[in-house]
C-alpha positions in Angstrom: -8.7 2.9 -8.8 -5.7 0.7 -8.7 -2.0 1.8 -7.8 0.8 -0.6 -8.2 4.0 -0.2 -6.1 7.1 -2.3 -6.6 9.9 -2.6 -4.2 8.1 -0.2 -1.9 7.8 0.7 1.8 4.9 0.8 4.2 5.1 4.6 4.1 4.7 4.7 0.4 1.7 2.2 0.7 0.1 4.5 3.2 0.6 7.5 0.9 -1.0 5.6 -2.0 -4.0 4.8 0.1 -4.5 8.4 1.1 -4.1 9.4 -2.6 -6.7 6.8 -3.8 -9.2 7.8 -1.1 -8.8 11.5 -2.1 -9.1 10.7 -5.8 -12.4 8.9 -5.4 -13.7 11.5 -2.9 -13.6 9.7 0.4 -10.6 11.0 2.3 -11.9 9.9 5.7 -12.7 6.3 6.1 -14.9 5.3 9.2 -14.9 2.2 11.1 -14.8 -0.8 8.7 -13.9 -4.4 9.0 -10.3 -5.2 8.2 -9.8 -8.6 6.7 -6.4 -10.1 6.7 -5.5 -12.9 4.4 -2.1 -14.8 4.5 -1.8 -17.2 1.5 0.7 -18.6 -0.9 0.9 -17.9 -4.6 -1.1 -21.2 -5.5 -4.2 -20.2 -3.6 -3.9 -16.3 -4.0 -6.4 -16.1 -6.8 -9.1 -17.9 -5.0 -8.5 -16.1 -1.8 -8.6 -12.6 -3.4 -11.8 -13.7 -5.3 -13.5 -14.7 -2.1 -12.5 -11.4 -0.4 -13.8 -9.5 -3.3 -17.2 -11.2 -3.2 -17.6 -10.8 0.5 -16.9 -7.1 0.2 -19.9 -6.6 -1.9 -22.1 -7.4 1.2 -19.7 -6.2 3.9 -17.4 -3.3 2.9 -13.9 -3.9 4.2 -10.3 -3.0 4.2 -8.4 -6.1 3.0 -4.7 -6.7 3.6 -3.3 -9.7 1.7 0.2 -11.2 2.3 1.1 -13.7 -0.5 4.2 -15.8 0.4 6.6 -16.4 -2.6 9.4 -18.9 -2.9 12.6 -17.2 -3.9 13.2 -17.8 -7.6 16.9 -16.6 -7.9 19.9 -16.4 -5.5 19.3 -12.6 -5.3 15.9 -13.2 -4.2 17.1 -15.6 -1.4 19.4 -13.0 0.1 17.1 -10.0 0.1 13.4 -9.2 0.7 11.1 -7.1 -1.3 7.7 -5.6 -0.8 5.3 -5.1 -3.7 1.9 -3.7 -3.3 -1.3 -3.3 -5.2 -3.6 -0.7 -3.6 -7.3 -0.8 -4.8 -9.7 1.8 -3.7 -13.5 2.1 -4.5 -15.7 -0.6 -6.1 
């Protein structure tokens, strides 16, 4: 299951995680490894691919921060949080 959130908040991301877990029938997630990845746009694809492959052997919660360069003047004066929540295989 995949949920895309644009210009969101951490509270909305948490709600999406709960919604996704309930939708696939696992409302409670036990102790799992949390993998944190901080990367830039150039290396994001390879970083996500490596994390996905690793999760087949070691199920984990993965948090990825992709740093972007501001493209417009508006982008330089404000910050925005976009999220993609994936739950399940």
